[in-house]
KOLMARDO-227169 format. One line per field, with one value per atom (N, C-alpha, C, O, CB): residue in one letter; atom name; residue number from 1; x negated, y, z. Coordinates in steps of 0.001 Angstrom, whole numbers, plus 500000, padded with zeros to 6 digits. Glycine has a CB too. Layout:
<pts>
rest = a,... .
atom = CA,... .
nr = NUM,... .
x = X,... .
y = Y,... .
z = Z,... .
</pts>
This chain:
<pts>
rest = m,m,m,m,m,k,k,k,k,k,t,t,t,t,t,k,k,k,k,k,p,p,p,p,p,t,t,t,t,t,k,k,k,k,k,v,v,v,v,v,k,k,k,k,k,g,g,g,g,g,i,i,i,i,i,p,p,p,p,p,f,f,f,f,f,e,e,e,e,e,f,f,f,f,f,s,s,s,s,s,d,d,d,d,d,c,c,c,c,c,t,t,t,t,t,l,l,l,l,l,i,i,i,i,i,i,i,i,i,i,p,p,p,p,p,p,p,p,p,p,i,i,i,i,i,s,s,s,s,s,l,l,l,l,l,g,g,g,g,g,a,a,a,a,a,m,m,m,m,m,e,e,e,e,e,q,q,q,q,q,l,l,l,l,l,q,q,q,q,q,d,d,d,d,d,r,r,r,r,r,f,f,f,f,f,v,v,v,v,v,g,g,g,g,g,t,t,t,t,t,k,k,k,k,k,e,e,e,e,e,d,d,d,d,d,p,p,p,p,p,t,t,t,t,t,d,d,d,d,d,p,p,p,p,p,k,k,k,k,k,y,y,y,y,y,i,i,i,i,i,g,g,g,g,g,t,t,t,t,t,v,v,v,v,v,v,v,v,v,v,d,d,d,d,d,t,t,t,t,t,v,v,v,v,v,h,h,h,h,h,a,a,a,a,a,a,a,a,a,a,l,l,l,l,l,k,k,k,k,k,r,r,r,r,r,n,n,n,n,n,y,y,y,y,y,p,p,p,p,p,d,d,d,d,d,m,m,m,m,m,t,t,t,t,t,r,r,r,r,r,e,e,e,e,e,e,e,e,e,e,v,v,v,v,v,a,a,a,a,a,d,d,d,d,d,l,l,l,l,l,i,i,i,i,i,d,d,d,d,d,l,l,l,l,l,e,e,e,e,e,n,n,n,n,n,m,m,m,m,m,q,q,q,q,q,e,e,e,e,e,v,v,v,v,v,v,v,v,v,v,a,a,a,a,a,c,c,c,c,c,a,a,a,a,a,m,m,m,m,m,d,d,d,d,d,v,v,v,v,v,a,a,a,a,a,g,g,g,g,g,l,l,l,l,l,k,k,k,k,k,r,r,r,r,r,k,k,k,k,k,a,a,a,a,a,f,f,f,f,f,e,e,e,e,e,a,a,a,a,a,g,g,g,g,g,q,q,q,q,q,g,g,g,g,g,g,g,g,g,g,d,d,d,d,d,h,h,h,h,h,d,d,d,d,d .
atom = N,CA,C,O,CB,N,CA,C,O,CB,N,CA,C,O,CB,N,CA,C,O,CB,N,CA,C,O,CB,N,CA,C,O,CB,N,CA,C,O,CB,N,CA,C,O,CB,N,CA,C,O,CB,N,CA,C,O,CB,N,CA,C,O,CB,N,CA,C,O,CB,N,CA,C,O,CB,N,CA,C,O,CB,N,CA,C,O,CB,N,CA,C,O,CB,N,CA,C,O,CB,N,CA,C,O,CB,N,CA,C,O,CB,N,CA,C,O,CB,N,CA,C,O,CB,N,CA,C,O,CB,N,CA,C,O,CB,N,CA,C,O,CB,N,CA,C,O,CB,N,CA,C,O,CB,N,CA,C,O,CB,N,CA,C,O,CB,N,CA,C,O,CB,N,CA,C,O,CB,N,CA,C,O,CB,N,CA,C,O,CB,N,CA,C,O,CB,N,CA,C,O,CB,N,CA,C,O,CB,N,CA,C,O,CB,N,CA,C,O,CB,N,CA,C,O,CB,N,CA,C,O,CB,N,CA,C,O,CB,N,CA,C,O,CB,N,CA,C,O,CB,N,CA,C,O,CB,N,CA,C,O,CB,N,CA,C,O,CB,N,CA,C,O,CB,N,CA,C,O,CB,N,CA,C,O,CB,N,CA,C,O,CB,N,CA,C,O,CB,N,CA,C,O,CB,N,CA,C,O,CB,N,CA,C,O,CB,N,CA,C,O,CB,N,CA,C,O,CB,N,CA,C,O,CB,N,CA,C,O,CB,N,CA,C,O,CB,N,CA,C,O,CB,N,CA,C,O,CB,N,CA,C,O,CB,N,CA,C,O,CB,N,CA,C,O,CB,N,CA,C,O,CB,N,CA,C,O,CB,N,CA,C,O,CB,N,CA,C,O,CB,N,CA,C,O,CB,N,CA,C,O,CB,N,CA,C,O,CB,N,CA,C,O,CB,N,CA,C,O,CB,N,CA,C,O,CB,N,CA,C,O,CB,N,CA,C,O,CB,N,CA,C,O,CB,N,CA,C,O,CB,N,CA,C,O,CB,N,CA,C,O,CB,N,CA,C,O,CB,N,CA,C,O,CB,N,CA,C,O,CB,N,CA,C,O,CB,N,CA,C,O,CB,N,CA,C,O,CB,N,CA,C,O,CB,N,CA,C,O,CB,N,CA,C,O,CB,N,CA,C,O,CB,N,CA,C,O,CB,N,CA,C,O,CB,N,CA,C,O,CB,N,CA,C,O,CB,N,CA,C,O,CB,N,CA,C,O,CB,N,CA,C,O,CB,N,CA,C,O,CB,N,CA,C,O,CB,N,CA,C,O,CB,N,CA,C,O,CB,N,CA,C,O,CB,N,CA,C,O,CB,N,CA,C,O,CB,N,CA,C,O,CB,N,CA,C,O,CB,N,CA,C,O,CB,N,CA,C,O,CB,N,CA,C,O,CB,N,CA,C,O,CB .
nr = 1,1,1,1,1,2,2,2,2,2,3,3,3,3,3,4,4,4,4,4,5,5,5,5,5,6,6,6,6,6,7,7,7,7,7,8,8,8,8,8,9,9,9,9,9,10,10,10,10,10,11,11,11,11,11,12,12,12,12,12,13,13,13,13,13,14,14,14,14,14,15,15,15,15,15,16,16,16,16,16,17,17,17,17,17,18,18,18,18,18,19,19,19,19,19,20,20,20,20,20,21,21,21,21,21,22,22,22,22,22,23,23,23,23,23,24,24,24,24,24,25,25,25,25,25,26,26,26,26,26,27,27,27,27,27,28,28,28,28,28,29,29,29,29,29,30,30,30,30,30,31,31,31,31,31,32,32,32,32,32,33,33,33,33,33,34,34,34,34,34,35,35,35,35,35,36,36,36,36,36,37,37,37,37,37,38,38,38,38,38,39,39,39,39,39,40,40,40,40,40,41,41,41,41,41,42,42,42,42,42,43,43,43,43,43,44,44,44,44,44,45,45,45,45,45,46,46,46,46,46,47,47,47,47,47,48,48,48,48,48,49,49,49,49,49,50,50,50,50,50,51,51,51,51,51,52,52,52,52,52,53,53,53,53,53,54,54,54,54,54,55,55,55,55,55,56,56,56,56,56,57,57,57,57,57,58,58,58,58,58,59,59,59,59,59,60,60,60,60,60,61,61,61,61,61,62,62,62,62,62,63,63,63,63,63,64,64,64,64,64,65,65,65,65,65,66,66,66,66,66,67,67,67,67,67,68,68,68,68,68,69,69,69,69,69,70,70,70,70,70,71,71,71,71,71,72,72,72,72,72,73,73,73,73,73,74,74,74,74,74,75,75,75,75,75,76,76,76,76,76,77,77,77,77,77,78,78,78,78,78,79,79,79,79,79,80,80,80,80,80,81,81,81,81,81,82,82,82,82,82,83,83,83,83,83,84,84,84,84,84,85,85,85,85,85,86,86,86,86,86,87,87,87,87,87,88,88,88,88,88,89,89,89,89,89,90,90,90,90,90,91,91,91,91,91,92,92,92,92,92,93,93,93,93,93,94,94,94,94,94,95,95,95,95,95,96,96,96,96,96,97,97,97,97,97,98,98,98,98,98,99,99,99,99,99,100,100,100,100,100,101,101,101,101,101,102,102,102,102,102,103,103,103,103,103,104,104,104,104,104,105,105,105,105,105,106,106,106,106,106,107,107,107,107,107,108,108,108,108,108,109,109,109,109,109 .
x = 429041,428127,427824,428675,428701,426610,426242,426595,426433,424803,427093,427463,426281,425627,428676,425994,424893,425273,426441,424448,424343,424635,425027,424552,423387,425927,426443,426468,426285,427830,426693,426744,428217,428510,426033,429124,430497,431376,431249,430979,432281,433177,434087,434448,433971,434451,435327,435850,435834,434610,436304,436880,435947,435579,438252,435553,434709,435517,436644,434239,434960,435653,434693,433551,436112,435171,434364,434614,435686,434668,433553,433538,433022,432769,432642,432866,432458,431079,430861,432456,430137,428801,428250,427088,427910,429088,428640,429827,430952,427760,429585,430582,430076,428985,430884,430894,430532,431568,432722,430429,431153,432051,432526,431728,431361,433842,434428,434950,435949,435537,434321,434880,435930,436015,433792,436725,437661,436892,435792,438659,437434,436794,436738,437662,437567,435699,435533,436481,436922,434085,436812,437668,437019,437703,437992,435724,435046,435191,435443,433594,435029,435188,436621,436895,434723,437572,439000,439371,440161,439842,438761,439056,438558,439229,438368,437427,436915,437750,437847,435502,438359,439132,440614,441327,438916,441106,442553,443327,444430,442793,442806,443471,443657,444594,442650,442779,442858,443924,444365,441491,444333,445377,446763,447685,445286,446906,448257,448609,447879,448334,449716,450203,449518,449798,450038,448660,448016,448923,449353,446711,449203,450023,449103,447939,450792,449667,448895,448949,449470,449474,448437,448398,446937,446114,448973,446625,445237,444667,443466,445169,445470,444960,444655,444054,445935,445085,444927,443487,443104,445979,442688,441272,441140,440211,440552,442087,442041,442197,441486,443203,443119,443363,442156,441746,444640,441572,440413,439261,438630,439995,439015,437922,438155,437201,437777,439392,439705,439508,439025,441106,439865,439663,438149,437705,440340,437384,435940,435288,434469,435291,435661,435090,435474,434658,435578,436738,437199,436448,435967,438739,436343,435663,434137,433512,435929,433574,432192,431922,430931,431768,432799,432644,432740,432008,433683,433640,433768,432543,431970,435034,432120,430987,429655,428766,430876,429533,428272,428078,426954,428253,429112,428943,428125,427385,430313,428229,427479,426303,425341,428416,426431,425391,424982,425357,425920,424217,423925,423201,423272,423081,422526,421806,422667,422219,420585,423871,424753,425197,425676,426012,425021,425387,426864,427500,424498,427375,428801,428916,429941,429222,427923,427992,428044,428731,426830,427294,427402,428775,429288,426393,429365,430739,431701,432557,431175,431557,432471,432386,433401,432151,431231,431069,431706,432071,429588,431825,432441,433950,434566,432054,434562,436020,436584,436070,436463,437655,438313,439823,440258,437854,440609,442080,442639,443690,442749,441938,442454,442315,443210,441700,441148,440859,441112,441038,439462,441403,441465,442390,441980,441888,443593,444522,444119,444234,445865,443639,443183,441942,441815,442911,441036,439833,440201,439705,438826,441055,441502,442224,442022,442466,443063,443744,442741,442982,444669,441628,440602,439963,439743,439505,439652,439025,439960,439514,438547,441234,442232,442915,444008,443274,442233,442786,442738,441956,442015,443583,443601,443706,442926,444796,444628,444817,444021,444088,446275,443268,442475,443295,442829,441687,444489,445410,444904,444939,446801,444411,443881,442612,442434,443543,441764,440524,440832,440223,439562,441777,442153,442789,442536,443105,443610,444185,443097,443167,445204,442094,440992,440223,439926,440093,439891,439158,439856,439229,438847,441202,442000,442175,442827,443294,441555,441532,442718,442974,441519,443431,444540,444095,444876,445583,442850,442326,443012,443680,442475,442849,443438,443975,443837,442430,444588,445198,444157,444483,446166,442871,441806,441183,440325,440741,441506,440848,441371,440892,440966 .
y = 433784,434572,433832,433146,435975,433994,433353,434191,435411,433042,433505,434152,434140,433111,433459,435306,435345,434691,434762,436772,434052,433412,434505,435640,432576,434086,435025,434433,433228,435469,435282,434865,434660,433749,435903,435499,435460,434921,435352,436876,433967,433440,434519,435451,432304,434381,435360,434883,433688,436668,435799,435455,435880,437052,436099,434952,435330,436266,435949,434040,437372,438325,438691,439086,439633,438554,438826,440254,440614,437827,441059,442426,442362,441274,443366,443512,443535,442907,442277,444962,443057,442588,441612,441208,443763,441260,440369,439756,440240,441133,438716,438121,438214,437742,436659,438838,439012,438314,438162,440524,437896,437315,438441,439069,436194,438712,439761,439127,438412,440530,439345,438840,439785,440938,438606,439314,440286,441333,441066,439584,442497,443604,443241,442607,444956,443621,443327,444170,445225,443571,443700,444478,445831,446848,443681,445820,447054,448108,449281,446781,447672,448613,449048,450214,447977,448102,448405,449467,450377,447125,449310,450257,451677,452671,449782,451753,453054,453672,454895,452916,452820,453314,453420,453984,452404,452914,452741,454070,454073,452123,455157,456457,456902,457634,457517,456463,456872,456092,456518,456673,454932,454143,454681,454530,452699,455307,455804,456981,457972,456188,456888,458000,458118,459078,459277,457233,457260,456666,455517,456532,457454,456942,456179,456528,458105,455138,454355,455118,454603,452857,456267,457089,457156,457842,458541,456484,456433,457792,457893,455557,458833,460147,460963,462036,460877,460422,461098,460851,459702,460589,461905,461687,460978,460196,463006,461252,460605,459041,458255,461199,458652,457214,456595,455497,456995,457260,456756,456556,455499,457754,457514,457426,456319,455651,458746,456094,455050,453695,452771,455200,453557,452283,452003,450894,452340,452970,452767,452392,451476,453994,453119,452894,451494,450792,453993,451111,449783,448664,447736,449615,448730,447698,447718,446659,447915,448852,448948,448301,447586,450380,448540,447960,446431,445722,448524,445939,444465,443879,442912,444104,444442,443941,444014,443187,444706,445042,445178,443967,443690,446502,443274,442054,441020,440281,441434,440934,439946,440549,439869,439244,441834,442542,443824,444922,442886,443686,444816,445984,447123,444335,445717,446774,447492,448461,446206,447037,447643,449033,449201,446727,450035,451388,451647,450923,452405,452695,453136,453475,453159,454406,454101,454498,453309,453338,455361,452233,451004,450391,449900,449995,450414,449862,450681,450146,449840,452055,452938,452654,452738,454417,452324,452057,450712,450525,452065,449800,448489,448550,447781,447470,449486,449564,450458,451550,450045,449998,450892,450705,449912,450574,451425,451428,450021,449651,452494,449248,447909,446904,446099,447368,446983,445998,446474,445668,445570,447726,448360,447661,447383,449765,447371,446683,445294,444900,446618,444534,443205,443144,442266,442520,444094,444133,444448,443809,445153,445414,445821,444635,444340,447108,443953,442763,441754,441110,442117,441577,440596,441109,440307,440353,442367,442905,442896,442829,444295,442963,443019,441654,441581,444060,440585,439243,438798,437931,438248,439412,439285,437800,437350,440103,437104,435723,434720,433518,435354,435202,434315,433514,432477,433409,433934,433168,433118,432057,433774,434263,434266,433373,432600,435756,433503,432696,431239,430430,433104,430851,429472,428922,427777,429328,429729,429306,429097,428144,430337,429976,429841,428586,427820,431026,428364,427168,425855,424821,427235,425933,424785,424512,423557,424935,425409,425236,425908,425657,423752,426740,427439,428723,429329,427727,429166,430372,431593,431533,430322,432697,433939,434692,434245,434778,435838,436614,437327,437834,437620,437374,438132,437356,437912,438588,436114,435356,435633,435051,433931 .
z = 434207,434978,436278,436844,435245,436721,437933,439130,439127,437926,440183,441439,442379,442548,442088,443007,443941,445255,445638,444172,445971,447259,448284,448241,447768,449213,450193,451599,451773,449799,452600,453970,454408,455182,454863,453916,454400,453277,452131,454870,453599,452615,452102,452821,453176,450856,450245,448911,448618,450077,448120,446834,445731,445651,446655,444873,443691,442791,442409,442868,442470,441581,440424,440656,442383,439206,438042,437592,437106,436912,437784,437312,435871,435354,438235,435225,433824,433607,432572,433312,434553,434315,435391,435341,434207,436327,437414,438132,438009,438420,438865,439719,441135,441456,439316,441994,443411,444271,443870,443793,445446,446433,447307,448002,447271,447285,448114,449344,449271,447385,450521,451741,452304,451882,452745,453247,453864,454618,455102,454814,454728,455451,456929,457439,455235,457610,459042,459840,459382,459505,461075,461936,462300,462411,463198,462477,462807,461715,461992,463064,460486,459352,459226,458940,458030,459442,459366,460402,460146,459580,461591,462679,462273,462552,464034,461641,461199,460103,459998,460722,459278,458098,458353,457523,456912,459444,459670,459555,459008,461059,460036,459989,458524,458207,460785,457667,456237,455456,454389,455558,456017,455370,455668,454866,455806,456820,457196,456357,456320,458688,455685,454863,453524,452806,455598,453142,451893,450813,450914,451977,449792,448708,447745,447552,447975,447158,446198,444840,443851,446068,444825,443611,443107,443713,443893,442058,441551,441203,440952,440336,441176,440910,442181,442122,440063,443321,444594,445055,445269,445656,445211,445648,446972,447175,445749,447897,449214,449023,449649,450165,448170,447933,447251,447628,447068,446259,445521,446532,446556,444351,447307,448320,449314,449713,449076,449733,450656,450019,450673,451159,448778,448047,447921,448216,446609,447500,447376,448674,448732,446842,449742,451076,451593,452190,452070,451348,451834,451116,451766,451617,449835,449053,449355,449418,447520,449530,449898,451247,451395,449915,452258,453554,453482,454173,454499,452649,452497,451818,452322,451682,450674,449913,450667,450464,448634,451560,452298,453217,453634,453124,453525,454401,453703,454353,454797,452384,451609,450818,450463,450657,450568,449770,450504,450092,448313,451584,452455,451731,452192,453620,450635,449944,448910,448298,449280,448715,447691,448168,449290,447410,447268,447642,447333,446567,446911,447952,447688,446221,445616,448584,445611,444231,443297,442276,443892,443661,442861,442919,441913,443320,444073,444244,443446,442741,445738,443559,442806,441328,440637,443069,440820,439400,438974,437813,439051,439932,439621,439532,438794,440669,440301,440363,439305,439062,441704,438661,437683,437857,438692,436175,437080,437248,436958,437482,436293,436128,435777,436952,437210,434531,437657,438670,440088,441015,438543,440291,441592,442562,443689,441438,442187,443112,443495,444656,442517,442512,442790,443687,444541,441517,443470,444319,445726,446654,443810,445918,447293,447921,449099,447255,447146,447705,448184,449205,446669,447505,447955,449223,450131,446853,449353,450529,451733,452879,450256,451466,452515,452768,453330,452158,452334,452445,453902,454293,451538,454666,456141,456609,457448,456719,456078,456542,455734,455991,456491,454762,453934,452984,452511,454772,452675,451777,450383,449759,451768,449836,448449,448377,447436,447978,449376,449333,449452,448752,450442,450332,450500,449221,448847,451678,448553,447283,446229,445453,446794,446192,445279,445550,444634,445360,446820,447198,446921,446689,448609,446954,446623,445145,444723,447225,444374,442910,442229,441051,442557,442934,442341,441675,440942,443375,441907,441302,441851,442883,439806,441164,441571,440364,439225,442324,440626,439559,438707,437634,440139,439180,438453,437394,436708,439369,437163,436107,434740,433767,436372 .
</pts>
């Protein structure tokens, strides 16, 4: 699958029908979402957790795909890829991206 050009470096992630570059979430978006991370259990059946995951990934992807809607992002994420997608968005030190760029790839391949 062809990857679309982007503005912000990130990790190429292959979803079921496309490959998108997931950059780390911006500090501004993290600041807006930080209260939702506190006390959130990683329970995929908890609506608060699901909403936080979708909003986090949406905030990250909007950096490269400004026209992408929250609904489109929600449709890309599923129980199988959820943790890896969030790990890409929360790649604070850029370690996953640097490993990918060095040819080590990622866990999502």
